[in-house]
C-alpha positions in Angstrom: -145.5 164.2 165.3 -148.2 166.7 164.3 -149.5 168.5 167.9 -152.7 170.4 168.5 -151.9 173.3 171.0 -149.0 175.1 171.8 -149.3 173.5 175.1 -149.0 170.2 173.8 -145.8 171.0 171.4 -144.4 172.9 174.2 -144.5 170.0 176.5 -143.6 167.0 174.2 -140.3 169.2 172.8 -139.6 170.3 176.6 -139.7 166.1 176.9 -137.7 164.8 174.4 -135.0 167.1 174.5 -134.8 166.5 178.1 -131.4 164.7 177.9 -131.4 164.8 174.0 -130.1 167.3 171.7 -132.1 170.2 169.8 -131.6 169.9 166.8 -134.1 172.6 165.3 -135.2 174.9 168.2 -138.9 175.2 168.5 -140.1 178.7 166.4 -141.5 180.4 163.2 -139.9 178.7 159.5 -141.1 179.8 156.5 -142.7 176.1 156.1 -144.6 176.2 159.5 -145.7 178.1 162.3 -144.1 176.6 165.4 -141.9 173.1 164.5 -139.0 171.7 166.2 -136.9 169.2 165.6 -134.8 167.2 168.3 -133.1 164.2 168.9 -133.8 162.3 172.5 -131.7 160.5 174.9 -131.9 157.2 173.2 -130.4 158.7 169.8 -134.4 159.1 168.0 -135.0 161.8 166.0 -138.3 163.5 166.3 -139.5 166.6 164.2 -142.8 168.3 165.9 -144.9 170.5 163.3 -148.1 172.6 165.2 -151.3 172.1 163.3 -153.4 175.4 162.9 -156.6 174.4 162.2 
């Protein structure tokens, strides 16, 4: 999922990780300025990326 703002990625990551499991915490990685990977409480895996335009 591509997010447009810091606030959006923080909000979505927080909601998805509530009751779930963080696979990669939100942060800067060589491939992205801000990225996070989480498995929600239903077992669905989500990768979130901040799109800096």
